[in-house]
N, C-alpha and C positions, 0 to 999 in steps of 0.2 A: 504494499499499500504506500502511495506516495505521501510526502509531507502534507501536501494540499488536501488529499482525500482524508487524512487523519484528522486534520483540523476541522474540516467540514462534518465529519461524522461525530465528532466530539462537542461541537459548537453548542448544542442545546444544554449540555450538562455543566458548562462553564459558568463561573460567576460573572457579574457585570463587568468587572475589571478585567478579567481574563478574556472576555469577549472583545474588549477594546484592543488587547494584545493581538488576539487572533485576526481581527479586522485589519490592524495596522501591518502585521507580517505578511498577509496575503497580498495587500496592495503594494507592498515595498519589498517583495521577497529578494530580489537581487541586491537591492541596496543595503539590506540588513544581514546578509550572509556572514559578515565578519564583525558585526556590531557586539558590544558587550551588553550584559543585561542592564546595566545603568543607562546605556545609550538608548536601548529599545524602550525602557521604561520612561525616559525623558520624552522620547518622540510620541510614544502612545499616551502620554500623560497619565501614567500610573506609576506605582512604586517598583523598585527593583525586586522586592519580595513577591509582588504580583506576577512579574515576568517568570521568576524561578517557580512559583507555584503553578503557573500555566504549563511549564515544562513537565512537571510531575503529573499534572492533570491529563496530559496526552499520553502518559505511560513511559516517559523517559526517566532515566536515572538522575538526571540533573540538567542544569542549562547547557553544559558542554556537549552532552549527548544531543540535545535538540539542535544546537548549533551545527553539529556535524551532519545531522539529517538534513537540515536547511541547505548546507553547502553542497551535499550530495544531490539534493533535488535541483538546485540552481545548475550544477555541473551537467546533470543529465538532461535538463531542459534546454540548455545552451547547446549541447552537443547535438540533440535532436533538431534544434532549430537551424543550426549553421552547417550541419553535416553535408558534405558535397555529395552528389550522386556517385554511386560506385562506378569506378573506371571501367570502361568498356574492355572487351577482350583485346589483349595486346597493348592496352594504354597503361602507362605508368602513373601512379598517384603522384600529386605535385609534392614539392619539398615540405609545405606546411602540414599537409596530411601526414606525411611520413614521420615528421618530427613529433607531432601530437600523438599519433598512434603508438610510436615507440615508447614515449613517456608513459602511456597507459599500460603497456605490456610490462615495463619496469616496475611500475607501482604494484601491479599484481604480483609479480615475482617477489617483491619485497614483503608483501603481506604473507605469502605462502611460506617464506623461510623465516619468518619472525619468531623468535622465542619469547613468548609473552612473560615467562618467569623472569627472564633477563630484563625485560622492560620494566616490570614492577620493581625489581631489585634496584635498578638504575634510578627509578623514581624516588624510592626511599632514600637513596644516597644523596640525590639532588635537593631533597627536602630537608634532610637532617644535617647537611654539611655546614660547618661554620663559614665557609665561603666557597664559591664556585669560580674557578678560573677557566675561561673559555679561550680555546686557541684555534686559529684558522688563518693560514696565509695565502696570499696570491688569489687564485680562483676560489678558494674555500673561505675567504675573508667574508664574503657577502653572507653567507649562511651562518658563520660565526657570529657576525654583528647582529643579524636578526635575532638568532637564539638568545643572545646575551640581553637584547632589549626586551624580548618576550618574557624571559624567565625573571629579569629584573622587575617587571611589573608584579610578579607573584611573591617574590622573596627578596630580601636585602642581601648585600655583600656578593654581588655577581659582578666579576671583572672580566674584561676583554683585553687580552694581550695586544698592545698596539703594534704597528709595523716596526717601530724602533723606540728605544728608550723605555725605562721603567720595567723591562722584562725581569731582570734579576731581583729588583725590589719586590715585585709581586710574587715571584716564586719563593723567596726567602721567607715570606710571611705564611706559607702553607703549613698546615699541620696534618696529623693523623686523621682529623675529622674533615679535612678538606677534600674537594673533588676537582680533578682536572677534566674538562670536557675538551677532547681534541678532535677536530674535524679536519681530515686529511684525505684528499683525493688526487689522483694523477694530474700533473707531475708532482710527486711527494717532495715537500721541502725539507731540508735538513734541520731547519729552525724548528719545525713542528715536532720532530723526533727529539731534539735536544731539550725542548721545553717539557715534553712528556717524561723523558728520562729524569730530568732534574726534579720535576714535581714528585715523581715516584720516590725518589731518594729522599725527599722531605717527609715522605709517609703518606701523601695524598693518594687517594683511589683514582684510577684512570678509567674514563669511559670514552671509547672511541666511535666516531662515525666515519666509515671509510667504504671502499669498494670491494674489499675481499678479506678473508679471514687471515691470509698470509701477508697482508701489506705491512710496511714497517711499523706503523703505529699500532696495528692490531696485535702484533706479536708481543708487545710490551704492555698492552692494556689489560685491566681486569675484567672489563666487559667490552665486547666489540659488537657494534651493529653495522651491517653491510647493506649496501644498495648499489645497483649498477648505475652507470652514468650514461646519459644519452649524448652520442657524438655524431647523431645522424646529420646535424647541420654544420659539422666541422669543428664544433667546440662543445664541451660538456654543458648539459643543462642542469641547473639547480633544482629542478622540480622534484625529483626524487629525493634529494638530500633534505630539502625543506620539508617534505612529507614526513621523512623518517624522524626528524627532529621534532615535528609537530606531534608525533605520537607520544614522545616523552612529555611535552607540554600538556597534552590531553590527560594523561595519567597523573600528572601533578595536580592539575585542576580538580580532577576526580577525587583525589585524596584530601585535597585542601577543604574542599566543600565550603562551609560557612566560614571557616577560619581565614579565608582569603578575602572575605567581603570587607573587613575593616581597611585593609591596605587599598583596595580598589576604590573605596569611598573616599579615602584621603587623597588618592591620585586625582579622582574626578573632581574633587573640591579644588585642588591645586590648579588642574587644567581650566576649570571655570574661572577661578580668581585671576589667572595670568592671561585668559583669553587665547589659550594655546591653539584651539581649533576653530576653523571657520564653520560656524553653525549654519 
């Protein structure tokens, strides 16, 4: 059953506030796919709690589960809307079709090979660490920066190793309660390996996101998550890497539950006070 059908079938059983959420979501489904519960509540003129209760009313385990269902619905709707006609016999699909279809294949492979026990173990480490040091150089830097930002919204003391400077100072502050998150895809940089090895000598646990179990960083990590990289267009795509990291964030949000709401409310208040976003 699609998200739209689920909302329609549950509509009569919803409270008046939850119905406002339902109407807003269905009218703005693509817009809200990556909104927080706070943002949806503000737009629908209800409380954040009402949005979360709406997710439970639809049968989801929480807001994160509902958000994932919305994103999947938007993805499938967009694919159906914009999909090109199948190529005729002897006709090669164009470069854009090949790139996207290859990403889809990689994402399915990643899901198939995923060890959920390792995911939940990594989630616990990232939540319980006194600090998290994120590493990613060159082509891996974008994913490392994104993960640092997103994790930093959930918990404090999340640091990104910069391109130059302060590397030694950040490593030396690590403890046995710290976690190093190392993102390393071809071409592997020597600096990523050096940081991972130095962090491990300080006692930190190492989680790796890489392309194979025998990659240089994978061999020295405590937990390694792998995903293929799409080089169909001549350079590798970050899509599968971001998706892999997003699984960790989804698990963290699932475990945090209401404990994360105070921090999110404080952030939203700061955003509002500073006029951070164009509303």
